C-alpha positions, 0 to 999 in steps of 0.5 A, a space after each residue: 496531446 494525449 491524456 497522460 495515464 493515472 496510476 495509483 502506487 500502494 505500497 507496503 509490508 503486507 504481511 500478509 495482504 488483506 481485504 482491506 489493502 484491496 478495498 483501499 486501492 479499489 476505491 482509490 482507483 473509481 473515486 479518482 478515476 485512475 487506470 491501474 493500481 500497483 501493488 509494490 511490496 517493500 523489502 524492509 520498511 524503514 519503520 521496521 527494521 528492529 522487527 522484520 516481517 514474519 514472512 520473506 520478501 519473497 513470499 510476501 510478494 507471491 501473496 500480492 501476486 496472488 491477491 490481485 492476478 484476477 483483477 485487470 486494473 492491479 498489478 505488481 511491483 517487484 521492484 523494492 523486493 528485487 533491490 534486497 535493501 530498505 525500501 523507500 517510496 520517493 526511490 520507487 516513484 524515481 524510478 517508476 518516472 524514469 520507466 514511464 515519464 509521461 505517467 501521472 503517479 498518485 500515492 494511495 495511503 491509509 489514513 493512519 499512513 498520514 500521521 507519519 508521512 512528514 518522517 518519511 525519506 524526502 517528503 516534500 519531493 514526494 508530494 512533488 512527484 505523486 498526489 497522496 490519495 488518503 482513505 478516510 473511514 467515516 466518523 474519523 476527524 481529518 488530520 492535517 501534519 504540522 509540517 506541511 507549508 499551506 501549498 501542501 496542505 492544499 495538495 493533501 486535503 485534494 486526495 481524501 476520499 472515503 474508505 468503507 473497508 472494514 478496520 482489519 490489520 496484517 498483525 490481528 491476521 497473524 494472531 488469528 493465523 497463529 491460533 489456527 481460527 478462521 481468516 477467509 472473511 479477510 484474506 483472499 481464498 489463493 493467499 490463505 491457501 498459499 499461507 496453509 500449503 507454506 505454513 505461514 504464521 503458525 507462530 508470533 
């Protein structure tokens, strides 16, 4: 029997995508020997209904495409953007499983996300469908959600890995872009060119 393909899923608003997103995906791929990583921009996060992204879903999707287009093992999924509704990871995973039932999926998460993981839609089912891969920065204490069962804590523990990316947020980048200060060290060149050309993030 053929070995199942191993695919990581990295979802997010990506408003805008930046080098820390790419570094997290790359380190997860290499540490867990994934075949590829799928970036999936959200149409609208259920946690951001009252503060929607500044860039449109289509603009954010295009920025992600530009960021990963030259990397063979990264690809983009437009499923959530096309659906034009609140984006739930469980629904995206179910869609992927229907499309490729033999593939083994992994959820790539930043360390900060694990604090809120059990407030996601159907978190226990998510853990059954995809092993979370959780990037930890050096010096951080491992956090284990109290809502997790003993078995789920074992699953989560298996997914921790060292993430060496610098600490940067899209919020911080939007602030820098609005001020007109240099961001070329934090945003992929093609993405930054797109932002400038389309005059994104000029105001907060």
